[in-house]
C-alpha positions as CSV (number, residue, x, y, z in Angstrom):
1,M,164.0,-20.8,5.8
2,T,166.9,-19.1,4.0
3,L,170.1,-18.8,5.9
4,K,172.0,-15.8,4.5
5,T,175.2,-15.2,6.4
6,V,178.3,-17.3,6.7
7,S,181.4,-16.6,8.8
8,V,184.6,-18.5,7.9
9,L,187.0,-19.0,10.8
10,I,190.7,-19.8,10.1
11,P,193.0,-20.5,13.0
12,T,196.6,-20.4,12.1
13,Y,200.1,-20.7,13.5
14,N,203.3,-20.3,11.5
15,R,201.8,-21.4,8.2
16,A,202.0,-18.2,6.2
17,D,202.5,-19.8,2.7
18,W,199.7,-22.4,3.2
19,L,197.4,-19.8,4.8
20,I,197.6,-17.6,1.7
21,E,196.7,-20.6,-0.5
22,C,193.8,-21.4,1.9
23,L,192.6,-17.8,1.7
24,E,192.7,-17.7,-2.1
25,S,190.6,-20.9,-2.2
26,I,188.0,-19.2,0.0
27,F,188.0,-16.0,-2.1
28,A,187.4,-18.2,-5.1
29,Q,184.1,-19.6,-3.8
30,T,181.1,-19.6,-6.2
31,R,179.1,-18.3,-3.2
32,R,181.4,-16.0,-1.3
33,P,181.2,-16.0,2.5
34,D,180.0,-12.9,4.3
35,E,182.9,-12.7,6.8
36,I,186.4,-14.2,6.9
37,I,188.1,-14.2,10.3
38,V,191.8,-15.3,10.6
39,I,192.9,-16.0,14.1
40,D,196.7,-15.7,14.4
41,D,197.8,-17.9,17.3
42,G,201.0,-16.1,18.1
43,S,202.8,-16.8,14.8
44,T,206.5,-15.9,14.7
45,D,206.8,-16.0,10.9
46,D,205.5,-13.3,8.5
47,T,201.8,-14.3,8.8
48,L,200.6,-10.9,10.0
49,E,202.6,-8.9,7.5
50,R,201.3,-11.0,4.6
51,L,197.7,-10.6,5.7
52,K,197.9,-6.8,5.4
53,A,197.5,-7.3,1.6
54,Y,193.9,-8.4,2.1
55,G,192.9,-5.1,3.8
56,S,189.2,-5.0,4.9
57,G,188.5,-8.2,3.0
58,I,189.3,-10.2,6.1
59,R,189.2,-9.6,9.9
60,V,192.4,-10.6,11.8
61,L,192.3,-11.5,15.5
62,T,195.6,-12.2,17.4
63,Q,196.4,-14.0,20.6
64,E,199.5,-15.3,22.4
65,N,200.2,-18.9,21.3
66,S,197.5,-20.9,23.1
67,G,196.4,-23.5,20.6
68,K,193.6,-24.1,18.1
69,S,190.8,-24.4,20.7
70,A,191.6,-21.1,22.3
71,A,191.8,-19.4,18.9
72,L,188.3,-20.7,18.0
73,N,186.9,-19.7,21.4
74,L,188.2,-16.2,20.7
75,A,186.6,-15.9,17.3
76,L,183.2,-17.6,17.8
77,P,181.7,-15.0,20.1
78,V,182.5,-12.2,17.7
79,A,181.6,-13.9,14.4
80,K,178.5,-12.4,12.8
81,G,177.3,-15.2,10.6
82,E,174.3,-17.4,11.2
83,L,176.5,-20.3,9.9
84,I,180.1,-21.1,10.9
85,W,182.6,-22.7,8.6
86,I,185.9,-23.6,10.3
87,V,188.8,-24.1,7.8
88,D,192.3,-25.2,8.8
89,S,195.0,-23.0,7.4
90,D,196.9,-25.8,5.7
91,D,193.9,-27.1,3.7
92,L,192.1,-25.9,0.6
93,V,188.4,-25.7,-0.1
94,T,186.8,-26.5,-3.4
95,P,185.4,-23.6,-5.4
96,D,181.8,-24.8,-4.8
97,G,182.4,-26.1,-1.3
98,L,180.3,-23.5,0.5
99,E,177.5,-23.7,-2.1
100,I,177.3,-27.5,-1.7
101,L,177.0,-27.2,2.1
102,L,174.5,-24.4,2.0
103,A,172.3,-26.5,-0.4
104,A,172.4,-29.4,2.0
105,L,171.1,-27.2,4.8
106,E,168.5,-25.6,2.6
107,A,167.2,-29.1,1.7
108,D,166.9,-30.1,5.4
109,P,166.1,-26.9,7.4
110,E,165.8,-28.9,10.7
111,A,169.4,-30.0,10.5
112,G,172.0,-28.4,12.8
113,F,174.9,-28.8,10.4
114,A,175.8,-30.0,6.9
115,Y,178.9,-32.0,6.0
116,G,180.6,-33.2,2.9
117,R,183.6,-35.3,1.9
118,H,187.3,-34.5,1.3
119,D,190.1,-35.8,-0.7
120,R,193.8,-35.5,0.2
121,F,197.0,-34.2,-1.4
122,E,200.6,-33.7,-0.8
123,T,203.1,-31.3,-2.5
124,G,206.3,-32.7,-3.8
125,P,209.7,-31.0,-3.9
126,D,208.9,-29.8,-7.4
127,G,205.8,-28.0,-6.2
128,R,203.4,-30.5,-7.9
129,K,200.4,-31.8,-6.0
130,R,199.8,-35.5,-5.8
131,W,196.2,-36.4,-5.1
132,M,194.8,-39.2,-3.0
133,P,191.3,-40.4,-2.2
134,T,189.3,-39.6,1.0
135,G,190.6,-42.5,3.1
136,Y,188.4,-43.6,6.0
137,W,184.8,-42.7,5.2
138,E,181.4,-44.0,6.1
139,V,178.3,-43.4,4.1
140,C,175.4,-43.4,6.6
141,E,171.9,-42.1,7.1
142,P,171.5,-39.1,9.5
143,E,170.0,-41.4,12.2
144,D,173.3,-43.4,12.2
145,F,175.7,-40.5,12.1
146,L,176.4,-40.3,15.8
147,F,177.2,-44.0,16.2
148,E,179.4,-44.0,13.1
149,T,181.3,-41.0,14.5
150,L,181.6,-42.6,17.9
151,L,183.3,-45.5,16.1
152,D,185.8,-43.3,14.3
153,M,186.0,-39.7,13.1
154,F,185.5,-39.4,9.4
155,V,184.1,-35.8,9.0
156,H,186.6,-33.0,9.4
157,Q,185.8,-29.3,10.3
158,P,186.5,-27.9,6.8
159,A,183.8,-30.2,5.5
160,M,181.2,-28.9,8.0
161,L,178.9,-25.9,7.9
162,V,177.3,-25.5,11.4
163,K,174.5,-23.3,12.6
164,R,175.8,-20.8,15.0
165,E,173.1,-21.6,17.5
166,L,174.3,-25.2,17.6
167,Y,177.8,-24.1,18.6
168,E,176.3,-22.0,21.3
169,R,174.4,-25.0,22.7
170,A,177.5,-27.2,22.5
171,G,179.7,-24.7,24.4
172,A,183.3,-23.7,24.0
173,F,186.1,-25.8,22.6
174,D,188.0,-27.7,25.3
175,E,191.3,-25.8,25.6
176,S,193.0,-28.7,27.4
177,F,193.0,-30.6,24.1
178,I,196.0,-29.9,21.8
179,R,194.7,-32.7,19.4
180,S,191.3,-34.3,18.8
181,Q,189.6,-31.0,19.8
182,D,187.7,-31.2,16.5
183,Y,186.6,-34.8,17.2
184,E,185.5,-33.9,20.8
185,M,183.4,-31.0,19.4
186,L,182.0,-33.0,16.5
187,L,180.6,-35.6,19.0
188,R,179.0,-32.8,21.0
189,L,177.4,-31.4,17.9
190,A,176.2,-34.8,16.7
191,T,174.6,-35.4,20.0
192,L,172.7,-32.2,19.9
193,G,171.9,-31.7,16.2
194,R,170.8,-33.6,13.1
195,P,173.3,-33.8,10.3
196,A,172.6,-33.1,6.6
197,P,175.0,-35.1,4.4
198,A,176.2,-33.6,1.1
199,R,178.4,-36.5,0.1
200,R,180.4,-34.5,-2.3
201,I,184.0,-33.3,-1.9
202,V,184.1,-29.8,-0.4
203,F,187.8,-29.5,0.7
204,H,191.3,-30.9,0.0
205,Q,193.2,-32.0,3.1
206,R,196.9,-31.3,2.9
207,Q,199.2,-34.2,4.0
208,H,202.4,-33.0,5.5
209,E,205.1,-33.8,8.1
210,G,205.0,-30.4,9.8
211,P,204.6,-30.0,13.5
212,R,201.1,-29.6,15.1
213,G,200.0,-28.4,18.5
214,T,201.4,-25.4,20.2
215,A,204.9,-23.9,20.8
216,A,204.9,-25.3,24.4
217,H,203.5,-28.7,23.3
218,V,204.7,-29.6,19.9
219,I,203.3,-32.8,18.3
220,W,205.7,-34.2,15.7
221,Y,204.5,-36.1,12.7
222,A,205.8,-39.4,14.0
223,D,203.8,-39.1,17.2
224,R,200.5,-38.0,15.7
225,E,198.7,-41.3,16.0
226,R,199.9,-41.9,19.6
227,C,198.7,-38.4,20.5
228,W,195.3,-39.0,18.8
229,Q,194.8,-42.2,20.7
230,R,195.7,-40.5,24.0
231,F,193.2,-37.7,23.6
232,D,190.5,-40.0,22.2
233,K,190.8,-42.2,25.3
234,I,190.1,-39.1,27.4
235,I,187.1,-38.2,25.3
236,F,185.6,-41.6,25.6
237,E,186.3,-42.1,29.3
238,R,184.1,-39.0,29.8
239,L,181.5,-40.1,27.3
240,Y,181.1,-43.5,29.0
241,N,179.8,-41.7,32.1
242,T,177.9,-38.8,30.4
243,L,176.4,-40.0,27.2
244,P,173.1,-41.8,27.7
245,L,173.1,-45.5,26.7
246,S,170.1,-44.8,24.3
247,K,172.3,-42.5,22.2
248,Y,174.3,-45.5,21.0
249,L,171.2,-46.7,19.1
250,P,170.0,-45.2,15.8
251,S,168.1,-42.0,16.5
252,D,164.9,-43.4,15.0
253,N,165.0,-46.6,17.2
254,R,165.8,-45.5,20.7
255,Q,163.5,-48.0,22.5
256,T,163.5,-49.3,26.0
257,E,162.7,-52.9,25.2
258,P,165.3,-55.5,26.5
259,G,166.3,-56.3,22.9
260,A,167.1,-52.6,22.2
261,I,168.9,-52.2,25.5
262,R,171.1,-55.3,24.8
263,R,172.0,-53.9,21.4
264,A,172.9,-50.6,23.0
265,F,175.3,-52.4,25.5
266,I,176.9,-54.2,22.5
267,R,177.3,-51.0,20.6
268,R,178.8,-49.1,23.5
269,G,181.1,-52.0,24.1
270,V,182.3,-52.0,20.5
271,V,182.9,-48.2,20.7
272,M,184.9,-48.4,23.9
273,A,186.9,-51.4,22.8
274,R,187.9,-49.6,19.6
275,K,189.3,-46.8,21.9
276,N,191.2,-49.4,24.0
277,L,188.9,-49.0,26.9
278,W,188.6,-52.7,27.4
279,T,187.5,-52.8,31.0
280,V,184.3,-50.9,30.4
281,A,183.8,-52.6,27.1
282,G,184.0,-56.0,28.8
283,A,181.5,-54.9,31.4
284,D,179.1,-53.9,28.6
285,F,179.6,-57.2,26.7
286,E,178.9,-59.2,29.9
287,K,175.7,-57.2,30.6
288,A,174.6,-57.9,27.0
289,A,175.3,-61.6,27.4
290,R,173.3,-61.8,30.6
291,M,170.3,-59.8,29.5
292,S,168.6,-62.5,27.4
293,D,169.1,-66.0,26.0
294,Q,167.6,-64.9,22.7
295,P,170.1,-65.4,19.8
296,L,171.8,-62.4,18.5
297,S,169.9,-60.4,15.9
298,L,171.6,-59.9,12.6
299,E,172.0,-56.2,13.5
300,E,173.7,-57.1,16.8
301,A,176.1,-59.4,15.0
302,A,176.9,-56.8,12.4
303,D,177.7,-54.3,15.2
304,L,180.0,-56.9,16.9
305,R,181.9,-57.6,13.6
306,R,183.2,-54.1,13.6
307,L,185.0,-54.6,16.9
308,F,188.5,-54.8,15.3
309,M,187.9,-52.7,12.2
310,R,189.7,-49.7,13.5
311,K,192.2,-47.2,12.1
312,Y,194.9,-48.0,14.7
313,A,196.7,-51.3,15.0
314,A,195.0,-53.6,17.5
315,D,196.7,-57.0,17.2
316,D,198.9,-56.7,20.3
317,I,196.0,-55.4,22.4
318,V,193.7,-58.2,21.4
319,L,196.3,-60.7,22.6
320,M,196.8,-59.1,26.0
321,P,195.9,-61.7,28.7
322,E,193.0,-59.6,30.2
323,V,191.5,-59.0,26.8
324,K,191.7,-62.6,25.8
325,K,190.2,-63.7,29.1
326,L,187.3,-61.2,28.6
327,L,186.6,-62.5,25.1
328,L,186.8,-66.1,26.0
329,S,184.6,-65.7,29.1
330,L,181.5,-64.6,27.1
331,K,180.6,-68.1,25.9
332,Q,180.4,-69.3,29.5
333,I,177.7,-66.8,30.4
334,S,174.7,-67.6,28.2
335,A,173.5,-68.7,24.8
336,A,173.7,-65.1,23.7
337,G,177.3,-64.9,25.0
338,A,178.2,-68.0,23.0
339,S,176.8,-66.3,19.9
340,M,178.8,-63.2,20.7
341,S,181.9,-65.3,21.0
342,V,181.4,-66.9,17.6
343,V,180.8,-63.5,15.9
344,I,183.9,-62.0,17.6
345,G,186.0,-65.0,16.5
346,R,184.8,-64.5,12.9
347,A,185.6,-60.8,13.1
348,L,189.1,-61.6,14.1
349,V,189.7,-63.6,10.9
350,W,190.1,-60.2,9.2
351,R,193.0,-59.5,11.5
352,V,194.5,-62.9,10.8
353,R,194.5,-62.1,7.0
354,K,196.0,-58.7,7.6
355,A,198.8,-60.2,9.7
356,L,199.5,-62.7,6.9
357,Q,199.5,-59.9,4.3
358,R,202.2,-58.1,6.4
359,G,204.2,-61.3,6.6
360,N,203.8,-61.5,10.4
361,I,203.3,-65.3,10.5
362,L,203.7,-65.5,14.3
363,M,201.0,-62.9,14.9
364,A,198.7,-64.6,12.4
365,F,199.2,-67.9,14.2
366,R,198.5,-66.4,17.7
367,L,195.4,-64.6,16.4
368,A,194.2,-67.8,14.6
369,S,194.6,-69.7,17.9
370,L,192.3,-67.2,19.6
371,V,189.8,-67.5,16.8
372,I,189.7,-71.3,17.3
373,N,189.2,-71.0,21.1
374,L,186.4,-68.5,20.6
375,N,184.5,-70.9,18.4
376,I,185.0,-74.0,20.6
377,P,181.7,-74.7,22.4
378,S,181.8,-74.3,26.2
379,K,180.9,-77.1,28.6
380,R,177.5,-75.6,29.2
381,K,174.7,-76.7,27.0
382,L,174.2,-73.6,24.9
383,R,171.8,-73.0,22.0
384,E,173.4,-73.8,18.7
385,V,173.9,-70.8,16.4
386,P,171.8,-71.3,13.3
387,S,173.8,-72.0,10.2
388,S,171.8,-69.3,8.3
389,F,172.9,-66.8,10.9
390,V,176.6,-67.8,10.6
391,R,176.5,-67.5,6.8
392,K,175.0,-64.0,7.0
393,V,177.3,-62.6,9.6
394,S,180.3,-64.1,7.8
395,R,179.7,-62.0,4.6
């Protein structure tokens, strides 16, 4: 099936200079989009005046300052394209970005959206651009995309070309989110549709210290990570109660056998812990430890090892009394719990190394003490973890 029409949506607020750069990169596409809609979110600079130069080449929608989600909700119902490409007004797209994403969808007609990579840049006082690599990124098969995205967001909206019908199924953007609205929507899309990876760079992400959010709720650069974490917790508190447990397994392996269910509990626990939702994460780990005395599979161990490999600092949280108690209690439950304790301890070694690299000797010592306690056998007679298993999960 040939998909012919593409609508580009560009929400913007007080970024006139960057918006013009963004538009020029879109007009330079090797495959020009069929429609370009700029949504001005109540800008107080000269955005609207400068857009007049484009005449009928773009469509301009305006609203009172309400945020990115509201801007996109205004544009989506009136966009004419079969495919939607949302581009942030401070970013630039590569000349062949749309062509690359279209080719990915053509190669996999059953996919609901295509996605590619990005690199990053910043502009110095002299006007020169300094280029940086992608940053956090996961290469994964389509059946693993949802779980990888639950762990951390690595695909951004300007890197995605989405079938309009998938947005219609997903519903409107949540206007209560002034940050992480793209992550929340991506998770909905990934739950409903199959991704088609392109794995080539399709846009350049601008790094800058300008404010985000809305006029009423400004997010300053120094607060961006704290804000992301706050909204991410809201997203995952909802998901814990609404996303079926089976969705945490690869899409080609959503079985109902006890082994698959145990792995699903482990995976959901890892996801929730990485979002600092340790109470529900602990409940899932305990359920997994009680389900079976069978040793952990290598896949389950690999999942657990990712517990502390997150973007945001986690050392202080790991050493909170309730978190330490939760981790140490696993080895008292069952042989599987003991294996989980060993794997978690080995995963923490990575944090010990990081603390040493930062010169934080006290933190490294405290983390190392927890590692030792996690690996000390409990008083119960538990099955010994095979040495071959330990060697493999330590790699």
